[in-house]
N, C-alpha and C positions, 0 to 999 in steps of 0.2 A: 504493500500500500504506500509505503514511503517513496519507493521508486516511481510508482504510478503518479503520485501527487507532484513529484518533481518533473515528470514528463509532461503533465498537464500545464505546469507553470511555464515550461519551455515552449509548449505549443501555443499558449496564449501570447507569449512574447513574439512568436513568429506570425501569428494571425492578426495582431493588432493593426498593421498597416493596410491589410487587404480590403476592409470595408471603408474605402475612401479615407484612409488614414485615421479612422475613428474620429473624424471631425464632425460629422453630422450627428444630431442627437440620437437618432435610431441606431447608429453604428456604435457609439460608445455605450448605449444601453445594452445592445446585443453582446458586446465584449464584457460588459459589466456583469451580465447574467452568468456568463461562463466563469468569470472570476468568483461570483457568489457560490456557484455549484462546487467549484474547487475548494473554496474556503469552508463550505458546509461539510464537504467530505473530510477535510482536515479536522474539523471539530469532532466528527463522529470517530475518526481514527484516533484522536487523542483520548476520547472517552473510553474507547475499547482497549487501546494499547497504553498501558501506564508508562511505558518507556518513552512514548512519543510526547515531546513537550507541547504544551498548549500555547504558551506565550513565547514571543521572541526574546532573545537575550537582552539583558539590561542595557548594554552599550548601544542598542538601537533606539533608545528613548528620544534622542534629538529629532529623528525623522517623525515619530508619532506625535511628539509634543507640538511640532510645527504644523503638521497636517491637522492635528486636533484643534489648533487655534483657528485654522481656515474654516473647519466645519462649524465651530462655535460661532465665529463671526457671521457666517452665512445664515445660521439658524436665527441669530439675533436680527440680522438685516431683514429677513423675510417678514418679520412682524413689526419692523420699525421704519428704517430709512430706504429700503430697496424701492427703486422706481419700477421694477419689474420682478415681483416675487416669484413668478414662474421660472424665470431664467436663473434666479438665485438658488431656487430649489434644485435646478439641474446641476449647478456647480457643486452644491452640497452633496448630491448623489454621486457625481463624478469623483469628488475628493474621497468619499467613503469607499468607492471601488479601489482608489489608489492606496488607501490605508490597508485594505485587505490584501492587495497585491504585494505591497512591501512587507506585510506581516508574513506572507508565505515565502517570500525571498529569504528573509532572515532565518526562518526555521529550516527550510529545505536546501538552501545553498550553504550547507554547514561544513564544507570541506574544500580543500584546494581542487580536488577532482570535480566536485559539483560546480564550483565557480568557473572552471575551465569549460565545462559543458555548457553552462549558461552563456558564457561569452561566445562560444562557437555557434550557439543558436542565433545570437544577435548577428554574427558575421554571415551566417547562412541566410538570414532574413534580408540582410543588406545585399548579398549577391543576387538573391532572387529578384528583389526590387530593381537592382541595377540592370540585370539581363532583360527583365520585362520592360523597363522604361526605355532602354537603349534600342530594343527591337522595335517598339512602337515608334520611337523618335526617328529611326533610320528607315522606317517602312511607311511612307506617307499614305499608301492605299489601304493599310490594315486598320480595322476598327478594333478597339480593345474588347476582348471577350469578357472582361470584368466591367460591368456597368456601361459598356458601349462607348467609352470615351474615344474621341477622334484624335488624329495626329495633330500635334502642335509643334511649333518651332523649338519649344523648350521641353525637355524630358519631364514627364509628370508621374509615370508609374501608375500605382493604384491610388494616388493621392488626388486631392482636388486642386492643388496649388503647387507649382514647380518648386517654390522655395521651401515648402514643407518637405518635399522629397529630398532636396539638397541638404537640409538640416538633418534629416533622418540618416541619410547616407554618410554624412560627416561624422555623426556619433558612432555609427557602425565601424567606420574607418579607424576612429580613435581607439576603440577597444581592440580591433584587429591588430593595430600596430603594437599595442601593449602586450598582447599575447605573443606576437612575433619576437619582440624584444626579449620576453621571458624565456624563449626557447633557444636563444643564442648562447653559446658557451661563455662562461664567466671568466674573468681574469682578476687577479689581485690589483689593487690600486697602484702598486709599484712595478707592475709588469709592463715591459715595453716590447712591442712586437717588431719583428723584422719585416721587411717587405714581403719576403717569401711566406711568412706565417700569416700576414694579412691577406694575401691572395688565397692561401689555403682556407682560411676562415670564411672568405667570401665564396669560394668554390663549394664549401660544405653546405652553405645556404642554398646555392643553386641546384645542387645534386641530391639534396635530402628531401624529405616530405614537406619541409618548410616552403618549398617552391610552390606547392599547391595553395598554401595560405597567401604567399606573396602574389600569385596570379589572381587570387580572389580579391585582394586589395586593389590591384590594378583595374579589375573589372568594375569595382565600385567607384574608383576615381574617374574612369571613363564616363560613367553615368552622371557623376557629380559635375563634370565639365559640360555634359550635354544639357544639364538643367539651365545653363547660362546664368546661374544665380551669382550676382556680384558678391554679396556678403557671404553666401554659402561657401564659395571657393576661397575668398580672401580670409575669412575667419578660420577656416581649417588650416591653411598653410601658415598663417600668423601664429595660431595656437601651437602648431607642431614645432615651429621654430623657437618660440619662447620656452616651451617646456623642455625641448631638446637641449637648448643652451643651459638651462637650469640644471638638467640631469648631468651634464658634463662636470659640474662643480660638486653636486651633492650625492651622486649615485655611488653606492658602495659596490665594489667588484663589477665595474662596468663590463658589459659583454665585449668580446674581442672585436666583433664586426659592427659595433654600435654606430660609430661615426659613418662607416660606409653605408649602413642601412638608411640612416637619416638623409645623407647626401643623395642616395638613390631616389628618395621620394621627390626631391626637387629636380634632379637631372632626368631620371627615367620617366617619372609620372607627370611632372608639371611641364617639362620642356618637350621631351620626345613624344609621349602619349598625347600631351596637350596639342602638339603641332598636328598630329594625325587627326585628332577629333576637333580641330579648330578652336583652340583655347583663345584665339584672337577675338572671337565674338564676345567672349566674356570680358576681355581687356577693353574691347570697343564699348561695351555697355558701361563699364566702370569709367572710362575716359569721357563718355558722353553725359555722365551724370553731373548735374549741376544743381545748385540751390534753387535757381529760377525755374528749372523744369520739374523739380520734385516738390510734391505738396505734403510729404510726410512730416517735414519740419513745422509746417503750419498746423498740422493736426496736433503735434506735441505742444506747440505754443498755445493753441486754443484749449488744450486739456488741462493746462496748469490752473486756471481759475476753477475748474471743476474739482480738482484735487484740493485746492485751498478752501473751497466752500464746505467740503465734507472730509476733512483730513483724518479723522479718527476711524470712522466706520465705512467711508466710501459711499458710492451710490448703489451698491449691491452687486454681488458676484454675478458675472455674465451679463451685465447691463450696459456695457460701454456704448453699444449701437443705439440704445434707447436714450441714454443720458446725454450723449455728446452733441446731437444736432442742435439742442437749445443753446449751446455754447459756441457753436460754429460761427465765426465772424463773417465768413464769405463763402460762396460756393466753390468747391474744388472740382478737379477733374476726377470723376468716379465717385462711388459711394463708399465711405469708410465705416464699415461695421466693426473694425478693429483698429487699434491705435497705431499699428505697425511699429510698436515699441512696447515690449512686454513689461518693462519697468513702469512706464506710464500707465499702461492698461491695468496692471495689478494695483497701482496706487489709486487710480480712479475707482475701481470696483471694490477693493477690499480695505482701502485706507492705508495711511503711511505706516502705522505700527505693524500691521500684519505683513505688509510688503517687506519691511525691515527684518521681520522674523524669518521670512522665506529666504531673503538674501543672506542672513546670518548662517542658516543651515548650509547653503551652497558654499560660502566661504570657509565654514568649518570643515566641510568635506574636502575642499581644495587643500586646506592646511594638513589634514590627515594624509592626503596623497603625497604631499611633499615629505612629511615625516616618515611615511612608509618607504619611499624611495631612498631616504637617507639612512634609516635605522635598521629596517628589516633585512634578513639575509635570504629568505625564501625567494627564489627567482620569479615564481608565478605571481606572488603578492606584489613584488616590486614592479613587474611588468604591467599588471592590472592597474596598479596605482598610477603608473606612467600614462597609460591609456585614459584613465578616468580624469587625470589632471588636464590632458589635452582636450577632452570632451567638455569639461566644465568651462575652461577658458573659451572654447569655441562657442558654447551656448551663451556665455556672458557677452561676447562680441556680437553674435548674430541677433540676440534679443534687443540690441540697440536700434535696429532698423526693421525688425519683423516681429511676427507674433506666432512663432513656431510652437510655443508652449500651450497654445490654445487648441492644437490638434492632439487628440487622445493618444495616438501612437507615439508622438514625439515626447509628450509630457510623461507618459508611462516609461518610455525608454530612458529618459533623463533621470527619473526617480530610481530606476534600476541601477543606473550609473552611480548615483549618490549612495545607494545601498552597497554597491560593490566597493566603493571607496572606503566605507566604514568596515565592511567585512575583511577587505585585504589588510586593513590596519589592525583589526582586533582578533581575528581568528588565530588560534594557536597553530604553530608549524607542525606538520605531520612528523611522525617518528623518522620516516625516510629522509625528510628534508633536514632534520636535526643531525642525523648521522653524516649526511653529505657535507654539512658545514661545521662538523666537529662539535 
């Protein structure tokens, strides 16, 4: 039963993007019902089997305390300040699903082997989305068999918005890079490689089973480029560069081929693969972006009074598109049902204190990742922390100009990453790992 529940958990993680990125209310409800069934099975299993823990470990409390604040605020808003109680109720239900999902992750991803399987599930989901999106994008005459979406110039996959896909793929990439780093051979900090040993380490990557993982990451990067997402691409490579530079200074027992691997992502993936799949279109979109042509900054500007009018409780969870029009100073091109800035949208809907609590959880998890990379000796935990750190910085950057956390698939995956950041920091090392490191 324990293995079955972990399998269901991995299945949910893979299925989340399929119903339009779990962005539509019916889609997140469908996935939520699956989470509820799995959670109910867990409760029954815990009641029948005394050895099966009912509650997650104590070190997981920051996640549940923060999500509990969101649920409490939404419950209060429904009967007081919410300008649309129905939408606030939807957010409360969605957050409750998230609590159950994280609860299951902390209980059933309780070993290095389970964490590795969970991460590989994420990578597999990313590869599936990448292949599916790339096929549709490169085949103009093909109509999507899932919800009959037609070809667009930007890869969209099973999502409703190409930037949602870009953010999802970037998060999958980050975890994939983390696992790949964890599988490289380690070296002592005072170990210096000769040129011959460096080439041998690189050849081992190319000729081992790691090449399958490396090819999977290239497939995901191809689809990321095909989304033509400006911040989706920029945030990923900036986050990778920042965390990699940090790792050079704090990583204990850096892998022998670590530098070569990171350089390969910029040379092979960005330059060579990018040239084949026309990364110039992404560069062109970035270069053509100007303050005068973009209206997202006006949306942020007009949202500030809305935040200041209701700084403590906000206008109600999920109510941005209802509350914002009355504060809109002028007509924009297009209809803004989201703020295109997650920081602003959470502040508008939930208030400043709750938004600060959510931000504190994210920064706490980032700090744990850095501490894990610096202190822990287990290669997998170090690698997963490395990948989670890239993913967190990627999301912090992407959220400045988009609303990826409003899509159920992206928010659930990001919460999974925060859980993995805590698990990789707190889980005890296996006996095998302790023996390997003395």
